[in-house]
C-alpha positions as CSV (number, residue, x, y, z in Angstrom):
1,M,-168.7,118.1,96.0
2,N,-165.8,120.6,95.8
3,K,-166.0,123.5,93.3
4,F,-163.1,125.1,91.6
5,G,-162.8,127.7,88.8
6,L,-160.9,130.1,86.7
7,I,-161.2,133.9,86.6
8,G,-160.1,135.9,83.6
9,K,-161.4,137.9,80.7
10,N,-162.3,136.4,77.3
11,I,-161.2,132.9,78.5
12,S,-163.2,130.6,76.4
13,Y,-159.9,129.4,74.9
14,S,-158.5,128.4,78.3
15,F,-157.0,125.0,78.9
16,S,-157.8,124.8,82.6
17,K,-161.5,123.8,82.5
18,N,-160.9,120.9,80.1
19,Y,-157.8,119.8,82.0
20,F,-159.4,119.6,85.4
21,E,-162.6,118.1,84.1
22,K,-160.6,115.3,82.5
23,K,-158.5,114.9,85.7
24,F,-161.7,114.6,87.8
25,A,-163.2,112.0,85.5
26,A,-160.0,109.9,85.2
27,Q,-159.3,109.9,88.9
28,N,-163.0,109.6,90.1
29,I,-162.8,113.0,91.9
30,D,-166.1,114.5,93.1
31,A,-165.5,118.0,91.9
32,T,-166.5,120.6,89.3
33,Y,-164.6,123.4,87.5
34,Q,-166.2,126.5,86.1
35,N,-165.0,129.5,84.0
36,F,-165.8,132.9,85.4
37,D,-165.4,135.4,82.6
38,I,-165.4,138.8,84.3
39,D,-165.1,142.3,83.0
40,T,-163.5,143.7,86.1
41,I,-161.6,142.2,89.1
42,E,-164.2,143.8,91.4
43,E,-166.5,140.9,90.4
44,L,-164.3,138.4,92.3
45,K,-166.0,139.2,95.6
46,K,-169.4,138.5,94.2
47,I,-168.3,135.2,92.9
48,T,-166.7,134.0,96.1
49,K,-169.7,135.1,98.1
50,K,-172.2,133.4,95.8
51,E,-170.3,130.2,95.0
52,K,-168.9,127.8,97.6
53,L,-165.4,127.5,96.0
54,K,-162.4,125.6,97.3
55,G,-159.9,127.2,94.8
56,L,-159.5,129.4,91.8
57,N,-157.0,129.9,89.0
58,V,-156.3,133.4,87.8
59,T,-155.4,134.3,84.2
60,I,-155.0,137.4,82.0
61,P,-155.5,140.2,82.8
62,Y,-155.9,139.8,86.5
63,K,-152.7,138.2,87.9
64,E,-151.5,141.5,89.3
65,A,-154.9,143.2,89.7
66,V,-156.1,140.4,92.1
67,L,-153.5,141.2,94.8
68,P,-155.5,143.8,96.8
69,Y,-158.5,141.4,96.9
70,L,-156.6,138.7,98.8
71,D,-156.5,138.1,102.5
72,S,-152.9,136.8,102.4
73,I,-150.2,136.1,99.8
74,D,-147.7,133.3,99.8
75,G,-144.1,134.5,100.2
76,E,-142.9,133.6,96.7
77,A,-146.0,135.0,95.1
78,Y,-145.4,138.2,97.0
79,K,-141.8,138.5,95.7
80,I,-143.0,137.8,92.1
81,G,-145.8,140.3,92.4
82,A,-148.4,138.2,90.6
83,V,-150.9,135.5,91.7
84,N,-152.3,132.7,89.4
85,T,-153.8,130.4,92.1
86,I,-156.1,131.2,95.0
87,K,-156.9,128.8,97.8
88,I,-160.1,129.5,99.6
89,E,-160.5,128.6,103.3
90,G,-163.9,129.7,104.5
91,Q,-164.1,133.3,103.4
92,K,-160.3,133.7,103.4
93,L,-158.5,134.0,100.0
94,I,-154.9,133.0,99.9
95,G,-152.8,133.8,96.8
96,Y,-150.0,131.7,95.3
97,N,-148.0,131.6,92.1
98,T,-147.5,128.3,90.4
99,D,-146.6,129.8,87.0
100,C,-143.0,130.2,88.1
101,L,-142.5,126.6,89.0
102,G,-144.4,125.4,85.9
103,F,-142.2,127.6,83.7
104,M,-138.9,126.5,85.3
105,K,-139.8,122.8,85.0
106,S,-140.8,123.1,81.4
107,L,-137.8,125.3,80.3
108,F,-135.0,123.5,82.1
109,P,-134.8,120.4,79.8
110,L,-134.7,122.6,76.7
111,L,-131.7,124.8,77.8
112,E,-128.4,124.5,75.9
113,K,-125.1,126.0,77.0
114,Q,-125.6,129.2,74.9
115,H,-128.9,130.0,76.6
116,T,-127.4,132.4,79.2
117,Q,-129.1,135.6,78.1
118,A,-132.8,136.0,77.4
119,L,-135.3,138.5,75.9
120,V,-138.6,138.5,77.8
121,L,-141.4,139.9,75.6
122,G,-144.1,141.6,77.7
123,T,-144.2,143.0,81.2
124,G,-147.5,141.7,82.6
125,G,-148.2,139.2,85.4
126,A,-146.9,136.2,83.4
127,S,-143.6,137.9,82.7
128,K,-143.1,138.5,86.4
129,A,-143.2,134.8,87.1
130,V,-140.9,134.2,84.1
131,T,-138.3,136.8,85.2
132,H,-138.4,135.4,88.7
133,A,-137.6,131.9,87.3
134,L,-134.8,133.2,85.1
135,N,-133.2,134.9,88.1
136,S,-133.4,131.5,89.9
137,L,-131.8,129.8,87.0
138,G,-129.0,132.4,86.7
139,I,-130.1,133.5,83.2
140,E,-129.6,137.2,82.5
141,F,-132.5,138.9,80.7
142,Q,-133.8,142.1,79.2
143,Q,-137.5,142.9,79.0
144,V,-139.1,144.2,75.8
145,S,-142.2,146.3,75.9
146,R,-144.3,148.4,73.5
147,N,-144.0,151.3,76.0
148,S,-140.4,150.8,77.2
149,K,-139.4,152.4,80.5
150,N,-136.6,152.0,83.1
151,N,-134.2,149.4,81.7
152,Q,-136.7,147.9,79.2
153,L,-136.1,147.7,75.5
154,S,-138.8,148.7,72.9
155,Y,-139.5,146.4,69.9
156,K,-138.2,149.1,67.5
157,N,-134.8,149.0,69.3
158,L,-134.2,145.3,68.6
159,T,-131.1,145.2,66.4
160,E,-129.3,142.2,64.9
161,E,-126.7,142.4,67.6
162,I,-129.3,142.3,70.4
163,I,-131.1,139.3,68.8
164,Q,-127.8,137.5,68.4
165,N,-126.7,138.2,72.0
166,H,-130.0,136.8,73.4
167,P,-130.4,133.2,72.1
168,L,-133.4,132.6,74.5
169,I,-136.5,134.6,73.6
170,I,-139.7,134.1,75.6
171,N,-143.1,135.5,74.6
172,C,-145.1,136.4,77.7
173,T,-147.7,138.4,75.8
174,P,-151.1,137.0,74.6
175,L,-150.2,137.8,71.0
176,G,-151.0,134.9,68.7
177,T,-153.7,133.3,71.0
178,S,-156.6,131.8,69.1
179,P,-158.7,133.3,67.4
180,N,-156.1,135.9,66.6
181,I,-153.6,133.4,65.3
182,N,-151.8,135.6,62.8
183,D,-150.6,138.0,65.5
184,A,-147.0,137.8,66.8
185,P,-144.6,140.0,68.7
186,A,-142.8,142.5,66.4
187,I,-139.3,141.2,66.7
188,P,-136.9,141.0,63.7
189,Y,-137.2,137.3,63.0
190,K,-134.7,137.4,60.1
191,Y,-131.9,137.6,62.7
192,L,-132.8,134.3,64.4
193,N,-130.8,131.1,63.8
194,N,-130.3,127.6,65.1
195,R,-128.7,128.8,68.3
196,H,-132.0,130.3,69.4
197,L,-134.7,128.8,71.6
198,L,-138.1,130.5,71.2
199,Y,-140.5,129.7,74.1
200,D,-144.1,130.9,73.8
201,L,-146.4,130.9,76.9
202,V,-149.3,130.8,74.4
203,Y,-150.4,127.2,73.9
204,N,-153.6,127.6,71.7
205,P,-152.8,127.2,68.8
206,P,-149.8,124.8,69.6
207,L,-147.8,126.4,66.8
208,T,-148.2,130.1,67.1
209,T,-147.0,132.6,64.4
210,F,-144.1,133.5,66.8
211,L,-142.9,129.9,66.9
212,A,-143.5,129.3,63.2
213,N,-141.4,132.3,62.4
214,G,-138.6,130.9,64.6
215,K,-138.9,127.4,63.1
216,K,-138.4,128.8,59.6
217,Q,-135.1,130.2,60.8
218,G,-134.0,126.9,62.3
219,S,-134.6,127.9,65.9
220,K,-135.6,125.4,68.6
221,I,-139.2,126.1,69.7
222,S,-141.6,125.3,72.6
223,N,-145.1,126.3,73.4
224,G,-146.6,126.7,76.9
225,Q,-148.5,123.4,77.2
226,K,-146.0,121.7,79.6
227,M,-145.8,124.8,81.7
228,L,-149.6,124.8,82.0
229,E,-149.7,121.2,83.0
230,Y,-147.0,121.6,85.7
231,Q,-148.6,124.8,87.1
232,A,-152.1,123.2,87.2
233,E,-150.8,120.1,89.1
234,Q,-149.1,122.4,91.6
235,A,-152.3,124.4,92.0
236,W,-154.1,121.1,92.7
237,N,-151.6,120.2,95.4
238,I,-152.0,123.6,97.0
239,W,-155.8,123.3,97.0
240,N,-155.7,119.9,98.6
241,E,-152.9,120.5,101.2
242,R,-154.0,119.6,104.7
């Protein structure tokens, strides 16, 4: 029996375990999937020594922190600077990024002609995959952070003009994830309109406060469910490549 799992912190909400267990049952696959809720990334070594795993998913807050613990990193994941999928061959840990492909595939059908400039909320591992994807799609972007540095904007700097000039707004922060469903990024929602597309990487709950605020203003909205499905399938393909 092959064993797979997820490493992260406070991950009881995660979609991955349920998704893969349903997949294994539906396709008669002899495999198990386990959540490894760890306080520090150093615990990864203990897990891989103790458990005979074939692959792992990586989620918040370890997509960047995991890099030094890998034996090798796929070229695209290296360029992105974040890993969300690990293939395990013997004792060797190989890092990949399937978030980028999952995001691109889920975003592309939603894009309209005005969506040429984006605001990316957050600067963590997930945002690195998103900005890599936006570069590939030729969409210009500005990152927004609580502690802005370099060319980043801070939330308090978001004016009506900035919101109007960036009709695509992507939440890459965990704000709004269950159980903290009333949380949302502090953008001036009153400046949104029906030209905007709000995309939230959060998928639990399906309608976050971020998305609900956009919907009230007539904006198009999408959560991260499709992205997760696409990235999970790509992870499965990587784990099972011969």
